[in-house]
ZAKOLFI-825216 format. One record per residue (C-alpha): x, y, z. Coordinates in steps of 0.25 Angstrom, whole numbers, plus 5000, padded with zeros to 4 digits. Each point is the difference from the previous one (the first is absolute). Layout:
# residues N
XYZ
...
This chain:
# residues 549
495150635339
500049995016
499550135007
499350064989
498850095003
498850044992
500550124992
498750024993
500449924988
498849914995
500749874999
500849995013
499449955013
500549955014
499749875005
498750035008
498849924998
499250114994
501150044990
500149854996
498549994997
500050134993
501249964991
499349864997
498850084996
500750094991
500749884993
498749944997
499450134995
501250024991
499849864994
498550024998
500250134993
500949954990
499349864998
499649974986
498849925005
498750074997
499350065012
501149995010
500650144997
498650055001
499849955014
501350065004
499750144994
498650015004
499950115011
498549985003
499849885009
498749964992
500750004987
501249925006
499049905005
499349994987
501349974992
500449905011
498749934998
500150004985
501449945001
499749895010
498849964991
500849994988
501049925008
498949915005
499549984986
501349984994
500449905010
498749924998
500350004985
501449965001
499649885010
499049964989
501150004990
500949915008
498949915002
499849994985
501449974998
500149895011
498849934994
500949954989
499050004989
500449984986
499450014986
500049904989
500650054986
499749924988
501050024988
500049934987
501449984996
500749944987
501349924999
500649964987
500549875006
499249925011
500449895009
499249874997
499349935011
500249865005
499049904994
499649885009
499349884993
499449885007
499249894994
498649995008
500349855002
501049995011
500349854998
500249914988
499249874999
501349934995
500750065013
498949955009
500249854995
501450005005
499550025015
499549895009
498549955000
499750085013
500450134994
499349974987
498749975008
500050145005
500050064986
499049904995
498750064994
499149915009
500850035013
499050035010
500650085012
499250035013
500350145004
500050065014
499950144996
498850085003
499850155001
499850035014
499549925012
500549875006
498949914996
500449874993
500150034985
499249934989
501049924992
500150044986
499749894990
499049945009
498749944996
499350145001
501050054990
499849894990
498550034996
498749945004
499949865007
499949874993
498849964994
499850124991
500349994985
501350024994
499650144994
499650055013
501249965007
500850094992
499150125002
499950095013
499350135000
500450115009
499049975010
500649865002
501450055000
499850115011
499249915009
501349925003
500550025014
501050115001
499950024985
500550155001
501149975010
500749874995
501150014990
499849944986
500549864996
500850074989
500750095010
500349885009
500749934989
500750124996
500650025014
500349865003
500849994987
500750135003
500549935013
500449884993
500950084991
500550085011
500549875007
500949974988
501350074998
500150124991
500849924990
498949904999
498950104998
500850074989
500249864993
498549985001
499650134993
500150054986
501450024994
500250134992
500849924990
498749934996
499050125002
500850104992
499949984985
500650134995
500550135006
500550134995
500450135007
499950124990
500149914989
501249925005
499949865004
500049965015
499949875007
499849935013
501350055005
499550145000
499049965011
500149985015
499249905007
499250025013
499149915007
498550045003
499349925011
498750014992
500449994985
501349925001
501250044991
500050144995
501050074991
500450145000
500650084988
500950125003
500149965015
501250095001
500849895006
500849974987
500550144998
499450144998
498550034998
499749994985
499450134993
499350034987
500150134992
498749994992
498549965003
499349894993
499949855000
501349994991
500850065011
499549925012
500049855004
499349904991
499749865005
499449874994
499649915011
499549855001
498949985011
500249855000
498649965004
500349864999
500950015012
498850065008
499649935013
498549964999
499250095010
501250085005
499950124990
498850064995
500550094989
501149984990
501050104997
501150095006
500050115011
500950124997
500450105009
500750134996
500950065011
501350075003
501249915000
500250035015
498649965004
499549865003
498949964991
498749935005
499449964987
498949915006
499450125007
500450124991
500349944986
499350014987
499449874994
500549964986
499149904993
500549904989
499550034986
500250155001
501150104998
499950085013
500750144999
500350085012
500350154998
500750065011
500150145006
501050035011
499550075013
501050055010
499750055014
500850075010
499450025014
500550085012
500749935012
499750035014
499550105005
499150024988
499749864998
500349855004
500849954989
501349924999
501250074993
501149905002
499449874993
501249925004
499950035015
499449905011
499549894990
500749895006
498749945004
499450014986
499849864995
500150034986
501350085002
500549885007
499749914987
500250104989
500850125006
498950104995
499950145006
498950055009
498649994995
498750025009
499449884994
501249915004
500150075013
498549975004
500149854995
501349985008
499450065012
498849914999
500849884998
501050035011
498850025009
499449864996
501449935003
500150075013
498649975005
499649874993
501349934999
499849984985
500050084987
498950044990
500249924988
499450114991
501350085002
501549965001
500649965013
501050085007
501449954998
500350035015
499149885003
500149924987
499949855001
499750015015
498650054999
499049934992
498850064992
498750025008
499149874998
498650044994
499549875007
500450055014
498950085007
501150065009
500950054989
498950044991
499350085011
501350075004
500250044985
498650054999
500250095013
501250064994
499350024986
498950085007
501050085008
500750044988
498750034993
499750095012
501450074999
500249945014
501449944997
501150095004
500750014987
500850114997
499950014985
499950144994
499950024986
501350044992
500450144998
500449984986
499249904991
499949974986
498849934995
499449974986
498650034994
499649904990
499049994989
499749864996
499449964986
499949874993
499749934986
499949864995
501349944998
500549944991
499350054988
499549904990
501050054990
501249995010
499649865005
500949924989
501250085003
499849995015
499849854999
501349984992
500850075011
499349935011
500349864994
501550045002
499950015015
499649865006
499349884997
498750045007
499950124991
500449924988
498949905003
498950105002
500250104990
500049894989
498749945005
498650014996
499650105011
501350094999
499350135000
499149975012
501249945008
500850134996
499050095005
499849925013
501550005003
500750124994
500050145004
500750124996
500450125009
500550144996
500550105011
500450144996
499950145003
498850074994
500750145001
501150065007
499250115007
499949965014
499450055013
500850055011
499250025013
500850075012
499650055013
500650145004
499950075013
498850095000
500750105009
501550025000
501050085009
500050124989
498550005000
500050015015
501050115001
499350084989
498649995007
500650035014
500750134993
498650034994
499350005014
501150085007
500050104989
498450014999
499750015015
501350075006
500850054988
501249915005
501149964991
501349925002
500750135003
499050035010
500249875007
501550035001
499750145006
499149935011
501249905003
500950125001
499150075009
499849885009
501549985000
500250155005
499049985011
500649875005
501450065000
499550125008
499349915010
501149915002
501050115001
499250075011
499949865007
501549974999
500550145005
498950095007
501150115002
500350024985
499450114993
499349984986
500050094988
499049984989
500650074988
499050104995
500449984985
500349854999
499049955011
501149915006
500349975014
501450065005
500549955013
């Protein structure tokens, strides 16, 4: 195309700057004229400068408002908000939860008699420790069990020595800041037990062979072999039915007490250590088999002399992970430091994570472990329990407890993204009924000598109601609640709203966007071509509006 001159055809120019500018303007005008964006063709076609200016202002205002709205839409999307949906679902077959049962008495009297005199002295009802623990301050504590705790001075009559009104009680030095005598005994006994091996602690507690009198699952007999033993630092031996460690999780296909778990339990009050346990009965925790139970803190109290029925409904929760929330999706990841995972190979649980974080911090800073919880296997038999009688160790424990209460411990313990819990409805009735006693006594006499002696005695009914309890756990219904978090604003919602804003303010569509891209490409091609070779002539085809070199 070298040497061509302007022959009057509107589309061919030489390479002079004036001709280049005119060619670029014509290219832009041609793209504006055929644009499907509202307002742009009107700007190009307007012959009156005032009208052209008006359309330009309208187009720019629409562009500004549209940009503002689109930015707001992106801000709403990146806020990562979610909504909570609640559904009531129904399954013909439901997985049954794990049932953990613990006697409220952590140590049998007969087991205590096998220990040495020093150990027995700690568990004696008259044991009178002096505790260094106070709430705040470094002043010397007032020893619990001292003269000020025991009543009025000598010289008063016996009746007044056993009575203290509130004015006398609160007048004692540091009354509101010193731990109680019962608490001191409790903590010292915990430390004494924690200083023994786990095998010794298990041998001191109640055996399921003695506690479990009768067991049935959906009407089919079960036995202690269907339970898994765990050790709780506060309640001693605990036993879990349907732990999942002996096979698949059990399921039931009908609601009602005849299609759940039924247990008859022996409290063994004659084995209770005097002054160690204030109530008689059992603690029961309903939980998912993969979770660690904490029956002392979360359990239901089962009383002797009653049939306690626990009707269940399942509650299933699904939470959104990052960026919508802070929940843990992989429950088997990063739990090597979990104390309960080390002992029982359970999956992640927020409760065990927080307890383990606290315990590991105690071990790191205090050089001992809190006897209220299990010791880490990583330092087992090399770290002793924190002594309640040591001011240094008890103060260290108290500081970490306060830090945990104020959420100052650096514990990364998010809640699980998927969680299954159970809503319970507890009811009870007197058990056994008078008409059932004789039949029950006949069965009880077959179990062991203790039963045989007491059910044949004069106070058989009273003894039975003080020592026997019945427990039934079953589904009330198979409807269950499913709560899930869902994104409040999704990609399809964002695109739809952006399209609405583009159409409302500028009349743009996806096709218009491609037109704009095509026009930008033509303009860039024109500019790059002229910069690359200033001697070439450029044609703009009058029908196709394409650049011809």
